[in-house]
C-alpha positions, 0 to 999 in steps of 0.5 A: 349115781346112787338113788335110794328110796325109803318106804314112807316118801314112796307110800306118800307119793302114791297115796297122793297121786290116788287121792288126786285121781280118786278123791273117794279113796282118801278115807281108805288110804288114811285108814289103812295108813293108820292101821299099818303104822299101828301094826309096825309100832305094836311089833316094833319093826325097825 
């Protein structure tokens, strides 16, 4: 059986669990996500 994980859903799952455990992290997680997506968009990582 082959199991492959892509980065997006894995990061979303971890972020969701962290937000449930510590709701104060929501602002930081959203900010980091937006910064990372912006950097990837500017660099053009595929």
